[in-house]
HTML snippet that shows the backbone in 3Dmol.js (N, CA, C, O; Angstrom):
<script src="https://3Dmol.org/build/3Dmol-min.js"></script>
<div id="view" style="width:600px;height:400px;position:relative"></div>
<script>
const pdb = `
ATOM      1  N   LEU A   1     120.115  95.515  92.214  1.00  0.00           N
ATOM      2  CA  LEU A   1     119.793  96.074  93.391  1.00  0.00           C
ATOM      3  C   LEU A   1     119.565  95.193  94.477  1.00  0.00           C
ATOM      4  O   LEU A   1     119.887  95.462  95.635  1.00  0.00           O
ATOM      5  N   ILE A   2     118.892  93.912  94.038  1.00  0.00           N
ATOM      6  CA  ILE A   2     118.366  92.945  95.076  1.00  0.00           C
ATOM      7  C   ILE A   2     119.422  92.433  95.880  1.00  0.00           C
ATOM      8  O   ILE A   2     119.265  92.252  97.087  1.00  0.00           O
ATOM      9  N   PRO A   3     120.701  92.141  95.170  1.00  0.00           N
ATOM     10  CA  PRO A   3     121.735  91.408  96.092  1.00  0.00           C
ATOM     11  C   PRO A   3     122.076  92.368  97.150  1.00  0.00           C
ATOM     12  O   PRO A   3     122.556  91.863  98.164  1.00  0.00           O
ATOM     13  N   GLN A   4     121.914  93.795  97.131  1.00  0.00           N
ATOM     14  CA  GLN A   4     122.742  94.697  97.889  1.00  0.00           C
ATOM     15  C   GLN A   4     121.716  94.850  99.140  1.00  0.00           C
ATOM     16  O   GLN A   4     122.059  95.651 100.010  1.00  0.00           O
ATOM     17  N   HIS A   5     120.694  94.274  99.282  1.00  0.00           N
ATOM     18  CA  HIS A   5     119.527  94.492 100.259  1.00  0.00           C
ATOM     19  C   HIS A   5     119.438  93.099 101.022  1.00  0.00           C
ATOM     20  O   HIS A   5     119.718  92.033 100.474  1.00  0.00           O
ATOM     21  N   GLN A   6     118.947  93.236 102.575  1.00  0.00           N
ATOM     22  CA  GLN A   6     118.855  92.231 103.630  1.00  0.00           C
ATOM     23  C   GLN A   6     117.484  91.525 103.079  1.00  0.00           C
ATOM     24  O   GLN A   6     117.402  90.298 103.128  1.00  0.00           O
ATOM     25  N   LEU A   7     116.544  92.212 102.621  1.00  0.00           N
ATOM     26  CA  LEU A   7     115.033  91.753 102.379  1.00  0.00           C
ATOM     27  C   LEU A   7     114.431  92.753 101.415  1.00  0.00           C
ATOM     28  O   LEU A   7     114.486  93.974 101.558  1.00  0.00           O
ATOM     29  N   VAL A   8     113.876  92.134 100.463  1.00  0.00           N
ATOM     30  CA  VAL A   8     113.074  92.776  99.480  1.00  0.00           C
ATOM     31  C   VAL A   8     111.627  92.400  99.648  1.00  0.00           C
ATOM     32  O   VAL A   8     111.325  91.211  99.745  1.00  0.00           O
ATOM     33  N   VAL A   9     110.623  93.446  99.691  1.00  0.00           N
ATOM     34  CA  VAL A   9     109.135  93.122  99.910  1.00  0.00           C
ATOM     35  C   VAL A   9     108.511  93.699  98.818  1.00  0.00           C
ATOM     36  O   VAL A   9     108.843  94.806  98.395  1.00  0.00           O
ATOM     37  N   THR A  10     107.464  92.900  98.241  1.00  0.00           N
ATOM     38  CA  THR A  10     106.493  93.203  97.412  1.00  0.00           C
ATOM     39  C   THR A  10     105.196  93.283  98.155  1.00  0.00           C
ATOM     40  O   THR A  10     104.925  92.429  99.000  1.00  0.00           O
ATOM     41  N   VAL A  11     104.310  94.358  97.855  1.00  0.00           N
ATOM     42  CA  VAL A  11     103.211  94.710  98.389  1.00  0.00           C
ATOM     43  C   VAL A  11     102.100  94.754  97.230  1.00  0.00           C
ATOM     44  O   VAL A  11     102.244  95.659  96.408  1.00  0.00           O
ATOM     45  N   GLU A  12     101.125  93.980  97.083  1.00  0.00           N
ATOM     46  CA  GLU A  12     100.256  93.717  95.856  1.00  0.00           C
ATOM     47  C   GLU A  12      98.938  93.977  96.431  1.00  0.00           C
ATOM     48  O   GLU A  12      98.717  93.688  97.607  1.00  0.00           O
ATOM     49  N   ASP A  13      97.852  94.618  95.518  1.00  0.00           N
ATOM     50  CA  ASP A  13      96.456  94.600  95.810  1.00  0.00           C
ATOM     51  C   ASP A  13      95.665  93.820  95.190  1.00  0.00           C
ATOM     52  O   ASP A  13      94.471  94.051  94.996  1.00  0.00           O
ATOM     53  N   HIS A  14      96.396  92.639  94.763  1.00  0.00           N
ATOM     54  CA  HIS A  14      95.579  91.468  94.173  1.00  0.00           C
ATOM     55  C   HIS A  14      96.198  90.239  94.709  1.00  0.00           C
ATOM     56  O   HIS A  14      96.871  90.295  95.738  1.00  0.00           O
ATOM     57  N   ALA A  15      96.011  89.153  94.083  1.00  0.00           N
ATOM     58  CA  ALA A  15      96.582  87.866  94.554  1.00  0.00           C
ATOM     59  C   ALA A  15      97.989  87.791  94.472  1.00  0.00           C
ATOM     60  O   ALA A  15      98.638  88.257  93.536  1.00  0.00           O
ATOM     61  N   VAL A  16      98.500  87.161  95.522  1.00  0.00           N
ATOM     62  CA  VAL A  16      99.905  86.882  95.945  1.00  0.00           C
ATOM     63  C   VAL A  16     100.240  85.805  94.703  1.00  0.00           C
ATOM     64  O   VAL A  16     101.087  86.104  93.861  1.00  0.00           O
ATOM     65  N   ALA A  17      99.689  84.836  94.661  1.00  0.00           N
ATOM     66  CA  ALA A  17     100.036  83.543  93.872  1.00  0.00           C
ATOM     67  C   ALA A  17     100.014  84.134  92.564  1.00  0.00           C
ATOM     68  O   ALA A  17      98.918  84.602  92.254  1.00  0.00           O
ATOM     69  N   GLY A  18     101.038  84.249  91.616  1.00  0.00           N
ATOM     70  CA  GLY A  18     100.903  84.483  90.342  1.00  0.00           C
ATOM     71  C   GLY A  18     101.240  85.850  90.054  1.00  0.00           C
ATOM     72  O   GLY A  18     101.176  86.242  88.888  1.00  0.00           O
ATOM     73  N   GLY A  19     101.619  86.683  91.058  1.00  0.00           N
ATOM     74  CA  GLY A  19     101.793  88.222  91.184  1.00  0.00           C
ATOM     75  C   GLY A  19     102.775  88.642  90.695  1.00  0.00           C
ATOM     76  O   GLY A  19     103.246  87.979  89.771  1.00  0.00           O
ATOM     77  N   PHE A  20     103.425  89.807  91.083  1.00  0.00           N
ATOM     78  CA  PHE A  20     104.736  90.656  91.008  1.00  0.00           C
ATOM     79  C   PHE A  20     105.916  89.613  91.826  1.00  0.00           C
ATOM     80  O   PHE A  20     106.865  89.057  91.274  1.00  0.00           O
ATOM     81  N   GLY A  21     105.581  89.544  93.154  1.00  0.00           N
ATOM     82  CA  GLY A  21     106.355  88.804  93.986  1.00  0.00           C
ATOM     83  C   GLY A  21     106.678  87.517  93.177  1.00  0.00           C
ATOM     84  O   GLY A  21     107.867  87.236  93.025  1.00  0.00           O
ATOM     85  N   SER A  22     105.947  86.901  92.772  1.00  0.00           N
ATOM     86  CA  SER A  22     106.200  85.506  91.989  1.00  0.00           C
ATOM     87  C   SER A  22     106.982  85.552  90.787  1.00  0.00           C
ATOM     88  O   SER A  22     107.717  84.607  90.503  1.00  0.00           O
ATOM     89  N   ALA A  23     106.888  86.581  90.045  1.00  0.00           N
ATOM     90  CA  ALA A  23     107.365  86.955  88.825  1.00  0.00           C
ATOM     91  C   ALA A  23     108.683  87.101  89.235  1.00  0.00           C
ATOM     92  O   ALA A  23     109.502  86.384  88.660  1.00  0.00           O
ATOM     93  N   LEU A  24     109.201  88.092  90.356  1.00  0.00           N
ATOM     94  CA  LEU A  24     110.271  88.358  90.732  1.00  0.00           C
ATOM     95  C   LEU A  24     111.245  87.104  91.262  1.00  0.00           C
ATOM     96  O   LEU A  24     112.465  86.994  91.137  1.00  0.00           O
ATOM     97  N   LEU A  25     110.320  86.225  91.876  1.00  0.00           N
ATOM     98  CA  LEU A  25     111.079  85.206  92.549  1.00  0.00           C
ATOM     99  C   LEU A  25     111.453  84.377  91.001  1.00  0.00           C
ATOM    100  O   LEU A  25     112.667  84.244  90.846  1.00  0.00           O
ATOM    101  N   GLU A  26     110.864  83.991  90.217  1.00  0.00           N
ATOM    102  CA  GLU A  26     111.119  83.514  88.647  1.00  0.00           C
ATOM    103  C   GLU A  26     112.400  84.064  88.154  1.00  0.00           C
ATOM    104  O   GLU A  26     113.399  83.386  87.916  1.00  0.00           O
ATOM    105  N   ALA A  27     112.310  85.144  88.041  1.00  0.00           N
ATOM    106  CA  ALA A  27     113.444  86.063  87.308  1.00  0.00           C
ATOM    107  C   ALA A  27     114.755  85.935  87.949  1.00  0.00           C
ATOM    108  O   ALA A  27     115.790  85.798  87.297  1.00  0.00           O
ATOM    109  N   MET A  28     114.706  85.983  89.307  1.00  0.00           N
ATOM    110  CA  MET A  28     115.697  86.111  90.165  1.00  0.00           C
ATOM    111  C   MET A  28     116.723  84.564  90.163  1.00  0.00           C
ATOM    112  O   MET A  28     117.925  84.296  90.175  1.00  0.00           O
ATOM    113  N   SER A  29     115.315  83.753  90.137  1.00  0.00           N
ATOM    114  CA  SER A  29     116.120  82.321  90.202  1.00  0.00           C
ATOM    115  C   SER A  29     116.406  81.728  88.705  1.00  0.00           C
ATOM    116  O   SER A  29     116.777  80.556  88.640  1.00  0.00           O
ATOM    117  N   GLU A  30     116.295  82.266  87.840  1.00  0.00           N
ATOM    118  CA  GLU A  30     116.717  82.171  86.532  1.00  0.00           C
ATOM    119  C   GLU A  30     118.034  82.641  86.279  1.00  0.00           C
ATOM    120  O   GLU A  30     118.803  82.144  85.456  1.00  0.00           O
ATOM    121  N   GLU A  31     118.329  83.851  87.192  1.00  0.00           N
ATOM    122  CA  GLU A  31     119.677  84.593  87.237  1.00  0.00           C
ATOM    123  C   GLU A  31     120.496  84.038  88.229  1.00  0.00           C
ATOM    124  O   GLU A  31     121.586  84.578  88.414  1.00  0.00           O
ATOM    125  N   GLY A  32     120.098  82.796  89.087  1.00  0.00           N
ATOM    126  CA  GLY A  32     120.786  82.451  89.992  1.00  0.00           C
ATOM    127  C   GLY A  32     121.111  83.437  91.296  1.00  0.00           C
ATOM    128  O   GLY A  32     122.209  83.315  91.838  1.00  0.00           O
ATOM    129  N   VAL A  33     120.114  84.455  91.821  1.00  0.00           N
ATOM    130  CA  VAL A  33     120.195  85.310  92.523  1.00  0.00           C
ATOM    131  C   VAL A  33     119.381  84.730  94.089  1.00  0.00           C
ATOM    132  O   VAL A  33     118.203  84.464  94.324  1.00  0.00           O
ATOM    133  N   MET A  34     120.357  84.704  94.773  1.00  0.00           N
ATOM    134  CA  MET A  34     119.454  84.203  96.147  1.00  0.00           C
ATOM    135  C   MET A  34     119.090  85.387  97.017  1.00  0.00           C
ATOM    136  O   MET A  34     120.023  86.153  97.262  1.00  0.00           O
ATOM    137  N   PHE A  35     118.084  85.634  97.451  1.00  0.00           N
ATOM    138  CA  PHE A  35     117.475  86.620  98.561  1.00  0.00           C
ATOM    139  C   PHE A  35     116.432  86.344  99.045  1.00  0.00           C
ATOM    140  O   PHE A  35     115.666  85.478  98.624  1.00  0.00           O
ATOM    141  N   HIS A  36     116.245  87.138 100.117  1.00  0.00           N
ATOM    142  CA  HIS A  36     114.942  87.196 101.108  1.00  0.00           C
ATOM    143  C   HIS A  36     113.984  87.879 100.548  1.00  0.00           C
ATOM    144  O   HIS A  36     114.247  89.020 100.168  1.00  0.00           O
ATOM    145  N   LEU A  37     112.655  87.342 100.367  1.00  0.00           N
ATOM    146  CA  LEU A  37     111.641  88.018  99.773  1.00  0.00           C
ATOM    147  C   LEU A  37     110.335  87.800 100.674  1.00  0.00           C
ATOM    148  O   LEU A  37     109.986  86.680 101.048  1.00  0.00           O
ATOM    149  N   VAL A  38     109.653  88.968 100.984  1.00  0.00           N
ATOM    150  CA  VAL A  38     108.288  88.628 101.669  1.00  0.00           C
ATOM    151  C   VAL A  38     107.478  89.434 100.632  1.00  0.00           C
ATOM    152  O   VAL A  38     107.660  90.601 100.284  1.00  0.00           O
ATOM    153  N   ARG A  39     106.383  88.404 100.142  1.00  0.00           N
ATOM    154  CA  ARG A  39     105.189  88.863  99.428  1.00  0.00           C
ATOM    155  C   ARG A  39     103.919  89.154 100.135  1.00  0.00           C
ATOM    156  O   ARG A  39     103.357  88.279 100.795  1.00  0.00           O
ATOM    157  N   LEU A  40     103.431  90.398 100.015  1.00  0.00           N
ATOM    158  CA  LEU A  40     102.304  90.843 100.752  1.00  0.00           C
ATOM    159  C   LEU A  40     101.364  91.061  99.662  1.00  0.00           C
ATOM    160  O   LEU A  40     101.662  91.512  98.556  1.00  0.00           O
ATOM    161  N   GLY A  41      99.911  90.617 100.157  1.00  0.00           N
ATOM    162  CA  GLY A  41      98.928  90.762  99.233  1.00  0.00           C
ATOM    163  C   GLY A  41      97.531  89.937  99.438  1.00  0.00           C
ATOM    164  O   GLY A  41      97.409  89.429 100.553  1.00  0.00           O
ATOM    165  N   VAL A  42      96.830  89.805  98.831  1.00  0.00           N
ATOM    166  CA  VAL A  42      95.558  89.096  99.052  1.00  0.00           C
ATOM    167  C   VAL A  42      96.146  87.578  98.765  1.00  0.00           C
ATOM    168  O   VAL A  42      96.744  87.191  97.761  1.00  0.00           O
ATOM    169  N   PRO A  43      95.746  86.740 100.111  1.00  0.00           N
ATOM    170  CA  PRO A  43      95.987  85.566 100.433  1.00  0.00           C
ATOM    171  C   PRO A  43      95.007  84.662  99.414  1.00  0.00           C
ATOM    172  O   PRO A  43      93.992  85.120  98.888  1.00  0.00           O
ATOM    173  N   ASP A  44      95.443  83.452  99.254  1.00  0.00           N
ATOM    174  CA  ASP A  44      94.430  82.602  98.145  1.00  0.00           C
ATOM    175  C   ASP A  44      93.376  81.639  98.990  1.00  0.00           C
ATOM    176  O   ASP A  44      93.247  80.416  99.047  1.00  0.00           O
ATOM    177  N   PHE A  45      92.642  82.809  99.655  1.00  0.00           N
ATOM    178  CA  PHE A  45      91.347  82.205 100.297  1.00  0.00           C
ATOM    179  C   PHE A  45      90.172  83.377  99.905  1.00  0.00           C
ATOM    180  O   PHE A  45      90.444  84.461  99.390  1.00  0.00           O
ATOM    181  N   PHE A  46      88.751  82.894 100.279  1.00  0.00           N
ATOM    182  CA  PHE A  46      87.632  84.123  99.875  1.00  0.00           C
ATOM    183  C   PHE A  46      88.044  84.983 100.984  1.00  0.00           C
ATOM    184  O   PHE A  46      88.448  84.667 102.104  1.00  0.00           O
ATOM    185  N   ILE A  47      87.827  86.358 100.351  1.00  0.00           N
ATOM    186  CA  ILE A  47      88.021  87.367 101.018  1.00  0.00           C
ATOM    187  C   ILE A  47      86.364  88.075 101.275  1.00  0.00           C
ATOM    188  O   ILE A  47      85.598  88.387 100.364  1.00  0.00           O
ATOM    189  N   GLU A  48      86.121  88.200 102.599  1.00  0.00           N
ATOM    190  CA  GLU A  48      84.725  89.143 102.407  1.00  0.00           C
ATOM    191  C   GLU A  48      84.740  90.418 102.002  1.00  0.00           C
ATOM    192  O   GLU A  48      85.779  91.065 101.870  1.00  0.00           O
ATOM    193  N   HIS A  49      83.655  90.831 101.793  1.00  0.00           N
ATOM    194  CA  HIS A  49      83.444  92.091 101.194  1.00  0.00           C
ATOM    195  C   HIS A  49      83.645  93.265 102.236  1.00  0.00           C
ATOM    196  O   HIS A  49      83.395  92.988 103.409  1.00  0.00           O
ATOM    197  N   GLY A  50      84.052  94.492 101.948  1.00  0.00           N
ATOM    198  CA  GLY A  50      84.438  95.392 103.062  1.00  0.00           C
ATOM    199  C   GLY A  50      85.118  96.729 102.400  1.00  0.00           C
ATOM    200  O   GLY A  50      85.354  96.772 101.192  1.00  0.00           O
ATOM    201  N   THR A  51      85.367  97.644 103.144  1.00  0.00           N
ATOM    202  CA  THR A  51      85.869  98.739 102.351  1.00  0.00           C
ATOM    203  C   THR A  51      87.225  98.449 101.888  1.00  0.00           C
ATOM    204  O   THR A  51      87.539  97.265 102.014  1.00  0.00           O
ATOM    205  N   GLN A  52      88.128  99.237 101.376  1.00  0.00           N
ATOM    206  CA  GLN A  52      89.540  98.991 100.985  1.00  0.00           C
ATOM    207  C   GLN A  52      90.134  99.003 102.336  1.00  0.00           C
ATOM    208  O   GLN A  52      90.579  97.934 102.752  1.00  0.00           O
ATOM    209  N   THR A  53      90.206 100.039 103.075  1.00  0.00           N
ATOM    210  CA  THR A  53      90.777  99.758 104.452  1.00  0.00           C
ATOM    211  C   THR A  53      90.911  98.744 105.083  1.00  0.00           C
ATOM    212  O   THR A  53      91.991  98.243 105.397  1.00  0.00           O
ATOM    213  N   GLU A  54      89.530  98.219 105.408  1.00  0.00           N
ATOM    214  CA  GLU A  54      89.085  97.115 106.126  1.00  0.00           C
ATOM    215  C   GLU A  54      89.701  95.741 105.411  1.00  0.00           C
ATOM    216  O   GLU A  54      90.204  94.774 105.983  1.00  0.00           O
ATOM    217  N   LEU A  55      89.518  95.945 104.058  1.00  0.00           N
ATOM    218  CA  LEU A  55      90.228  94.409 103.301  1.00  0.00           C
ATOM    219  C   LEU A  55      91.794  94.525 103.407  1.00  0.00           C
ATOM    220  O   LEU A  55      92.452  93.520 103.675  1.00  0.00           O
ATOM    221  N   TYR A  56      92.423  95.799 103.191  1.00  0.00           N
ATOM    222  CA  TYR A  56      93.738  95.673 103.415  1.00  0.00           C
ATOM    223  C   TYR A  56      94.309  95.104 104.775  1.00  0.00           C
ATOM    224  O   TYR A  56      95.259  94.324 104.836  1.00  0.00           O
ATOM    225  N   GLU A  57      93.616  95.587 105.841  1.00  0.00           N
ATOM    226  CA  GLU A  57      93.857  95.316 107.008  1.00  0.00           C
ATOM    227  C   GLU A  57      93.775  93.655 107.121  1.00  0.00           C
ATOM    228  O   GLU A  57      94.682  92.963 107.583  1.00  0.00           O
ATOM    229  N   LEU A  58      92.536  93.165 106.617  1.00  0.00           N
ATOM    230  CA  LEU A  58      92.290  92.097 106.686  1.00  0.00           C
ATOM    231  C   LEU A  58      93.650  90.874 106.019  1.00  0.00           C
ATOM    232  O   LEU A  58      94.090  89.785 106.391  1.00  0.00           O
ATOM    233  N   CYS A  59      93.897  91.733 104.982  1.00  0.00           N
ATOM    234  CA  CYS A  59      95.018  90.602 104.184  1.00  0.00           C
ATOM    235  C   CYS A  59      96.184  91.050 104.622  1.00  0.00           C
ATOM    236  O   CYS A  59      97.084  90.369 104.130  1.00  0.00           O
ATOM    237  N   GLY A  60      96.685  92.092 105.498  1.00  0.00           N
ATOM    238  CA  GLY A  60      97.864  92.059 106.184  1.00  0.00           C
ATOM    239  C   GLY A  60      98.856  93.246 105.244  1.00  0.00           C
ATOM    240  O   GLY A  60     100.081  93.294 105.346  1.00  0.00           O
ATOM    241  N   PHE A  61      98.186  93.992 104.501  1.00  0.00           N
ATOM    242  CA  PHE A  61      99.107  94.951 104.013  1.00  0.00           C
ATOM    243  C   PHE A  61      98.661  96.522 103.910  1.00  0.00           C
ATOM    244  O   PHE A  61      98.823  97.294 102.965  1.00  0.00           O
ATOM    245  N   ASP A  62      98.121  96.723 105.035  1.00  0.00           N
ATOM    246  CA  ASP A  62      97.779  98.056 105.358  1.00  0.00           C
ATOM    247  C   ASP A  62      99.163  98.577 106.052  1.00  0.00           C
ATOM    248  O   ASP A  62     100.033  97.829 106.497  1.00  0.00           O
ATOM    249  N   VAL A  63      99.195  99.936 106.059  1.00  0.00           N
ATOM    250  CA  VAL A  63     100.653 100.307 106.853  1.00  0.00           C
ATOM    251  C   VAL A  63     100.979  99.790 107.832  1.00  0.00           C
ATOM    252  O   VAL A  63     102.042  99.171 107.774  1.00  0.00           O
ATOM    253  N   ASP A  64     100.283  99.808 109.054  1.00  0.00           N
ATOM    254  CA  ASP A  64     100.500  99.181 110.300  1.00  0.00           C
ATOM    255  C   ASP A  64     100.918  97.571 110.215  1.00  0.00           C
ATOM    256  O   ASP A  64     101.766  97.292 111.062  1.00  0.00           O
ATOM    257  N   SER A  65     100.543  96.538 109.447  1.00  0.00           N
ATOM    258  CA  SER A  65     100.589  95.479 109.302  1.00  0.00           C
ATOM    259  C   SER A  65     102.091  95.285 108.538  1.00  0.00           C
ATOM    260  O   SER A  65     102.908  94.483 108.989  1.00  0.00           O
ATOM    261  N   ILE A  66     102.360  96.077 107.375  1.00  0.00           N
ATOM    262  CA  ILE A  66     103.476  96.380 106.657  1.00  0.00           C
ATOM    263  C   ILE A  66     104.880  96.511 107.628  1.00  0.00           C
ATOM    264  O   ILE A  66     105.942  95.901 107.501  1.00  0.00           O
ATOM    265  N   VAL A  67     104.513  97.467 108.581  1.00  0.00           N
ATOM    266  CA  VAL A  67     105.596  97.860 109.381  1.00  0.00           C
ATOM    267  C   VAL A  67     105.772  96.390 110.350  1.00  0.00           C
ATOM    268  O   VAL A  67     106.836  95.770 110.346  1.00  0.00           O
ATOM    269  N   GLU A  68     104.910  96.070 110.935  1.00  0.00           N
ATOM    270  CA  GLU A  68     104.877  94.804 111.947  1.00  0.00           C
ATOM    271  C   GLU A  68     105.554  93.667 111.314  1.00  0.00           C
ATOM    272  O   GLU A  68     106.256  92.911 111.985  1.00  0.00           O
ATOM    273  N   THR A  69     105.354  93.489 109.892  1.00  0.00           N
ATOM    274  CA  THR A  69     105.910  92.439 109.007  1.00  0.00           C
ATOM    275  C   THR A  69     107.363  92.654 108.999  1.00  0.00           C
ATOM    276  O   THR A  69     108.138  91.816 109.461  1.00  0.00           O
ATOM    277  N   LEU A  70     107.725  93.714 108.505  1.00  0.00           N
ATOM    278  CA  LEU A  70     109.017  94.028 108.330  1.00  0.00           C
ATOM    279  C   LEU A  70     109.919  94.037 109.556  1.00  0.00           C
ATOM    280  O   LEU A  70     111.087  93.654 109.496  1.00  0.00           O
ATOM    281  N   ARG A  71     109.409  94.433 110.543  1.00  0.00           N
ATOM    282  CA  ARG A  71     110.161  94.476 112.033  1.00  0.00           C
ATOM    283  C   ARG A  71     110.477  93.182 112.295  1.00  0.00           C
ATOM    284  O   ARG A  71     111.662  92.900 112.476  1.00  0.00           O
ATOM    285  N   ALA A  72     109.492  92.195 112.358  1.00  0.00           N
ATOM    286  CA  ALA A  72     109.585  90.920 112.645  1.00  0.00           C
ATOM    287  C   ALA A  72     110.548  89.971 111.729  1.00  0.00           C
ATOM    288  O   ALA A  72     111.133  88.945 112.075  1.00  0.00           O
ATOM    289  N   ARG A  73     110.538  90.599 110.498  1.00  0.00           N
ATOM    290  CA  ARG A  73     111.593  89.847 109.580  1.00  0.00           C
ATOM    291  C   ARG A  73     112.960  90.448 109.447  1.00  0.00           C
ATOM    292  O   ARG A  73     113.849  89.845 108.848  1.00  0.00           O
ATOM    293  N   LEU A  74     113.116  91.435 109.904  1.00  0.00           N
ATOM    294  CA  LEU A  74     114.486  92.266 109.847  1.00  0.00           C
ATOM    295  C   LEU A  74     115.430  91.624 110.844  1.00  0.00           C
ATOM    296  O   LEU A  74     114.777  91.009 111.687  1.00  0.00           O
ATOM    297  N   SER A  75     116.818  91.545 111.059  1.00  0.00           N
ATOM    298  CA  SER A  75     117.530  91.088 112.101  1.00  0.00           C
ATOM    299  C   SER A  75     117.337  91.703 113.363  1.00  0.00           C
ATOM    300  O   SER A  75     116.995  92.872 113.186  1.00  0.00           O
ATOM    301  N   PRO A  76     117.415  91.392 114.615  1.00  0.00           N
ATOM    302  CA  PRO A  76     116.967  92.108 115.691  1.00  0.00           C
ATOM    303  C   PRO A  76     117.819  93.403 115.608  1.00  0.00           C
ATOM    304  O   PRO A  76     117.101  94.384 115.802  1.00  0.00           O
ATOM    305  N   LYS A  77     118.811  93.648 115.435  1.00  0.00           N
ATOM    306  CA  LYS A  77     119.482  94.789 115.342  1.00  0.00           C
ATOM    307  C   LYS A  77     118.873  96.056 114.656  1.00  0.00           C
ATOM    308  O   LYS A  77     118.807  97.214 115.068  1.00  0.00           O
ATOM    309  N   LEU A  78     118.425  95.458 113.421  1.00  0.00           N
ATOM    310  CA  LEU A  78     117.691  96.513 112.470  1.00  0.00           C
ATOM    311  C   LEU A  78     116.230  96.719 112.725  1.00  0.00           C
ATOM    312  O   LEU A  78     115.598  97.662 112.249  1.00  0.00           O
ATOM    313  N   SER A  79     115.649  95.660 113.608  1.00  0.00           N
ATOM    314  CA  SER A  79     114.225  95.797 113.859  1.00  0.00           C
ATOM    315  C   SER A  79     114.061  96.908 114.861  1.00  0.00           C
ATOM    316  O   SER A  79     112.907  97.295 115.047  1.00  0.00           O
ATOM    317  N   ARG A  80     115.005  97.464 115.517  1.00  0.00           N
ATOM    318  CA  ARG A  80     114.771  98.760 116.250  1.00  0.00           C
ATOM    319  C   ARG A  80     114.927  99.853 115.691  1.00  0.00           C
ATOM    320  O   ARG A  80     114.978 100.874 116.377  1.00  0.00           O
ATOM    321  N   VAL A  81     115.035  99.899 114.380  1.00  0.00           N
ATOM    322  CA  VAL A  81     115.164 101.037 113.529  1.00  0.00           C
ATOM    323  C   VAL A  81     113.804 101.583 113.118  1.00  0.00           C
ATOM    324  O   VAL A  81     112.968 100.807 112.654  1.00  0.00           O
ATOM    325  N   ALA A  82     113.548 102.840 113.259  1.00  0.00           N
ATOM    326  CA  ALA A  82     112.059 103.182 112.851  1.00  0.00           C
ATOM    327  C   ALA A  82     112.059 103.124 111.387  1.00  0.00           C
ATOM    328  O   ALA A  82     113.023 103.379 110.665  1.00  0.00           O
ATOM    329  N   VAL A  83     110.619 102.682 110.934  1.00  0.00           N
ATOM    330  CA  VAL A  83     110.196 102.412 109.845  1.00  0.00           C
ATOM    331  C   VAL A  83     109.412 103.586 109.198  1.00  0.00           C
ATOM    332  O   VAL A  83     108.249 103.724 109.576  1.00  0.00           O
ATOM    333  N   ASN A  84     109.810 104.293 108.439  1.00  0.00           N
ATOM    334  CA  ASN A  84     109.179 105.658 107.758  1.00  0.00           C
ATOM    335  C   ASN A  84     108.312 104.942 106.818  1.00  0.00           C
ATOM    336  O   ASN A  84     108.598 103.891 106.245  1.00  0.00           O
ATOM    337  N   THR A  85     107.061 105.713 106.700  1.00  0.00           N
ATOM    338  CA  THR A  85     106.188 105.433 105.936  1.00  0.00           C
ATOM    339  C   THR A  85     105.826 106.624 104.911  1.00  0.00           C
ATOM    340  O   THR A  85     106.255 107.720 105.274  1.00  0.00           O
ATOM    341  N   ILE A  86     105.209 106.607 103.857  1.00  0.00           N
ATOM    342  CA  ILE A  86     104.838 107.684 102.877  1.00  0.00           C
ATOM    343  C   ILE A  86     103.340 107.918 103.077  1.00  0.00           C
ATOM    344  O   ILE A  86     102.751 108.759 102.399  1.00  0.00           O
TER     345      ILE A  86
END
`;
const viewer = $3Dmol.createViewer("view");
viewer.addModel(pdb, "pdb");
viewer.setStyle({}, {cartoon: {color: "spectrum"}});
viewer.zoomTo();
viewer.render();
</script>
């Protein structure tokens, strides 16, 4: 499915480094598949304590941050399309 899409996004509630997005990059690289990937998750620095909601926002993978990231990364034509959330 990956080559059929303009952008692939992974969202992880743990470290981005060495996570699912990294594994996906490795697997697709071995297959010679080129694609655009946005990996969202906990960055590689110390994270303060807080509620799950606060930490998701701090790390950029709360709903609003995900929508903002997707709109910024999609082409200008597609960025005007509404993003539905579950």
